[in-house]
C-alpha positions in Angstrom: -4.1 51.5 -12.6 -2.7 48.2 -11.6 -0.8 46.4 -15.1 0.0 42.6 -15.6 2.4 41.2 -18.7 0.7 39.0 -20.2 1.6 36.0 -23.3 -0.4 37.6 -26.4 -1.3 35.6 -29.5 -3.4 35.9 -32.6 -5.1 33.7 -35.2 -8.0 33.9 -37.4 -11.5 32.7 -36.2 -14.8 32.4 -37.4 -17.1 35.1 -36.0 -21.0 35.2 -37.3 -19.3 33.7 -40.9 -16.5 36.3 -41.1 -13.3 35.1 -40.8 -12.0 37.7 -37.8 -8.4 38.5 -37.1 -8.6 38.0 -33.1 -5.9 38.5 -30.6 -5.8 36.7 -27.5 -4.8 36.6 -24.1 -2.9 33.5 -23.0 -3.9 32.8 -19.5 -1.9 29.2 -19.2 -0.3 26.2 -21.4 -2.3 22.7 -22.0 0.1 20.6 -23.8 -0.4 21.5 -27.7 -3.0 24.2 -26.8 -2.9 27.3 -25.2 -5.6 28.3 -22.8 -7.0 31.8 -23.8 -9.2 35.0 -22.9 -9.6 36.5 -26.2 -11.3 40.0 -27.6 -13.5 39.3 -30.8 -12.4 42.6 -33.0 -15.8 42.3 -35.1 -16.9 45.0 -37.1 -18.7 47.5 -35.5 -17.8 46.1 -32.2 -17.0 49.3 -29.7 -16.6 48.0 -26.6 -14.0 44.3 -27.3 -15.9 41.4 -25.2 -13.7 38.9 -23.4 -14.7 35.0 -24.0 -12.2 32.3 -23.2 -11.5 28.9 -24.8 -8.7 27.1 -26.0 -6.6 27.4 -28.9 -4.5 25.3 -31.4 -0.9 25.9 -30.9 -0.3 25.6 -34.5 -2.9 27.6 -35.9 -1.2 31.0 -33.5 0.9 33.5 -34.3 3.1 34.3 -31.0 2.8 38.6 -30.9 4.8 38.5 -27.7 4.1 40.4 -24.5 1.6 43.1 -23.5 0.9 44.6 -21.0 -2.9 44.6 -19.9 -5.2 46.2 -17.1 -5.3 43.8 -14.1 -8.8 44.8 -13.0 -10.3 44.2 -16.3 -9.1 40.5 -16.8 -9.0 40.0 -12.8 -12.1 37.7 -12.9 -10.8 35.5 -15.1 -7.6 35.8 -13.8 -8.9 33.4 -10.1 -10.9 30.4 -9.1 -9.5 28.2 -12.8 -9.9 25.0 -10.6 -13.6 25.8 -10.1 -15.2 24.7 -13.0 -14.0 27.7 -15.2 -15.3 27.0 -19.3 -12.0 27.8 -20.1 -10.1 24.7 -18.2 -11.0 21.2 -19.0 -13.1 19.1 -16.5 -10.8 17.9 -13.7 -10.4 14.0 -14.0 -11.6 12.2 -11.6 -9.5 10.5 -9.0 -8.7 7.2 -9.3 -10.8 4.2 -8.1 -9.2 2.3 -4.6 -7.8 -0.7 -5.3 -9.8 -2.8 -5.5 -9.1 -5.4 -1.7 -9.0 -9.1 -2.5 -8.8 -11.4 0.3 -6.2 -13.6 0.5 -7.2 -17.5 0.0 -5.4 -19.9 1.8 -3.5 -22.8 -0.4 -5.2 -26.5 0.8 -2.7 -28.6 2.2 -1.7 -32.6 0.8 -2.9 -35.4 2.6 0.6 -36.1 3.6 2.8 -33.4 4.6 6.2 -34.5 6.8 6.6 -32.5 10.1 8.3 -31.8 12.8 8.2 -31.7 16.9 9.7 -29.4 19.1 9.3 -29.9 22.8 9.4 -26.9 25.3 9.0 -26.4 28.7 6.3 -23.4 30.2 5.3 -23.0 33.5 2.5 -24.5 32.8 4.1 -27.8 31.7 5.5 -29.6 28.1 4.4 -27.6 25.1 4.7 -30.0 22.3 4.6 -28.0 19.4 4.3 -29.7 15.8 5.2 -28.2 12.1 4.4 -29.4 9.3 6.7 -28.2 6.0 6.2 -28.6 2.4 10.6 -30.1 1.8 10.6 -29.4 -1.9 9.2 -25.6 -1.5 10.9 -25.7 1.4 8.4 -24.0 4.4 6.7 -24.2 6.6 2.5 -24.6 5.8 1.2 -25.3 9.6 2.1 -25.2 13.0 -0.3 -27.7 15.8 0.6 -27.1 19.3 -0.5 -29.2 23.2 -0.1 -28.1 26.5 -2.2 -29.2 29.5 -5.3 -30.9 29.3 -7.5 -31.3 26.6 -10.7 -29.1 26.5 -8.9 -26.7 28.8 -9.3 -22.9 28.5 -5.0 -22.7 27.7 -5.8 -26.1 25.7 -8.0 -24.1 23.8 -6.3 -20.6 23.8 -3.4 -22.4 22.0 -5.1 -24.3 19.3 -7.2 -21.2 18.8 -3.3 -19.2 17.9 -2.0 -21.5 15.6 -5.3 -22.1 13.5 -4.7 -18.7 12.9 -0.4 -19.0 12.4 -1.5 -21.9 10.1 -3.9 -20.0 7.9 -1.2 -16.3 7.5 1.5 -19.4 6.8 -1.2 -20.9 3.8 -1.6 -17.4 2.8 1.8 -16.9 1.9 3.2 -15.3 5.4 6.1 -16.0 6.8 7.1 -17.6 10.5 9.1 -14.6 11.4 6.5 -12.8 11.5 4.7 -15.1 13.9 7.3 -15.3 16.2 7.8 -11.4 16.1 3.6 -11.1 17.1 4.1 -13.4 19.7 6.8 -12.6 21.2 6.6 -11.1 24.7 3.1 -11.1 24.9 2.5 -10.9 29.5 0.4 -12.7 31.4 0.4 -13.7 35.0 3.4 -16.1 34.5 5.6 -12.7 33.8 8.9 -13.9 35.7 8.3 -17.3 36.8 11.3 -19.6 34.7 10.2 -22.4 32.8 12.0 -25.2 33.7 14.7 -26.2 30.9 13.9 -22.5 29.6 17.2 -21.4 28.3 16.6 -17.9 26.3 14.9 -16.9 29.9 11.6 -16.9 31.9 8.5 -17.1 30.2 6.1 -14.5 30.0 2.5 -16.1 29.2 1.8 -19.6 26.8 1.7 -17.3 23.3 5.4 -16.1 24.3 6.2 -19.8 24.8 5.1 -20.6 21.8 7.1 -18.4 20.1 10.3 -19.5 22.3 9.6 -22.8 20.5 9.2 -21.9 16.9 12.2 -19.3 17.3 14.3 -21.9 18.4 13.0 -24.5 15.4 14.2 -21.2 13.2 17.6 -21.3 14.4 17.7 -25.3 13.5 16.4 -24.5 9.8 18.4 -21.8 9.1 22.1 -23.5 10.4 20.8 -27.3 9.1 19.0 -26.6 6.7 15.5 -28.3 6.4 16.4 -31.0 4.5 18.5 -32.1 7.4 15.6 -31.8 9.9 13.3 -33.9 8.4 16.2 -36.5 7.7 17.5 -36.7 10.9 20.7 -35.6 9.9 21.0 -33.3 11.9 20.7 -32.7 16.2 18.0 -29.9 16.6 19.5 -29.3 20.3 22.6 -28.3 19.0 21.1 -25.7 16.7 
């Protein structure tokens, strides 16, 4: 019959009002306690009975390793994670983090701003960037192209509103540029007059090019210098 080496400990337990020295097979080490399978060696018992439970280590005497009949204790050595009484109930998984929507900050009644003109196949694209000079960050983007009420102008207004929402929620202008750059359309391949960086592929791409021009000038000269007119954006 197959044998298995296990650790054996003993301690005195109260069994039916009588202190009995009981030996136990250690199944696992659970912090300051042993998870055990043990036999009650009570008076008059001819057949040892296997139970399970936890024993405090400080109350146990270590008897070393012994060999036991694997088949006898096999039912107690399997499925330990499936609600076996020898194991504590598993801790519930932590609750998922609570989703807190970002709350865009309100802007002041008066803001400094910079205007950029960028030529596209649709005509002149006028971009205005409202900034907080003290914080050194952009807060809103406004852009106009073509006639007011035209589909292109309406789509551009929607893009700028979402971009402004992103900025007022703590997002970066660079992230907006990355998302808008390279968006294609039927304009792909048409060179906008004065578009020195190459051909515009769409109106969103043209907006990204205008914003990139601003970022380049801001990083070179500083936001305050641009606002005060001390630097020439065309030389950025």
